[in-house]
C-alpha positions in Angstrom: -13.0 65.2 -44.4 -10.1 62.0 -44.8 -9.1 62.9 -41.3 -12.4 62.1 -39.7 -13.6 59.4 -42.0 -10.8 57.1 -41.3 -9.5 58.5 -37.9 -10.3 54.6 -36.0 -9.4 52.8 -39.1 -6.0 50.9 -40.3 -4.0 52.2 -42.7 -4.6 49.2 -45.0 -8.3 49.4 -44.6 -8.3 53.3 -45.3 -6.2 52.3 -48.6 -8.3 49.6 -49.6 -11.6 51.7 -49.1 -10.3 54.6 -51.1 -8.8 52.5 -53.9 -12.4 51.0 -54.5 -13.5 54.5 -54.7 -11.1 54.9 -57.5 -8.5 57.2 -55.1 -4.7 56.5 -55.1 -2.7 58.5 -52.7 0.3 56.7 -51.9 1.2 52.7 -51.2 0.0 51.2 -47.6 3.8 50.9 -47.0 4.4 54.8 -47.3 1.1 56.0 -45.6 2.4 53.9 -42.6 5.7 55.3 -42.9 4.2 58.9 -42.9 1.7 58.0 -39.8 4.6 56.5 -37.9 6.6 59.8 -37.4 4.1 61.6 -35.2 3.1 58.1 -33.4 -0.1 57.7 -35.1 0.8 54.0 -35.7 1.6 51.5 -33.5 0.4 49.3 -30.6 -0.4 52.3 -28.7 -3.3 53.3 -31.1 -5.7 51.0 -29.6 -7.2 50.2 -26.2 -5.2 47.0 -25.1 -6.8 44.3 -22.8 -5.8 44.2 -19.2 -5.9 40.9 -17.7 -6.9 40.8 -13.9 -4.2 39.6 -11.4 -3.7 36.0 -10.7 -4.4 35.3 -7.2 -2.9 32.1 -5.2 -5.8 29.8 -4.1 -5.5 28.9 -0.4 -6.0 25.6 1.0 -7.1 25.1 4.1 -7.5 21.6 6.0 -10.3 21.5 8.5 -9.6 17.9 9.1 -6.8 15.5 8.2 -6.6 14.2 4.6 -9.2 16.9 3.7 -7.2 18.8 1.3 -5.1 17.6 -1.4 -3.3 19.5 -3.9 -0.8 18.9 -7.0 1.6 21.7 -7.7 2.9 21.0 -11.5 4.4 24.4 -11.6 8.1 24.6 -12.3 
């Protein structure tokens, strides 16, 4: 069935695969428009990468002139 076969594929991938097999259902833009209504196409379809929170380094001097830091952030 088409629903299971192309469940994780992009609309363009499914379109060109079917076109190679000799099946034309609709244009890529029409498929995207149809899938956009129920929310099947968009940024939420795939897992998004999450980055770990940035930690601010703590510089501790145990003797004078031991720690040198240059902060260039603005």
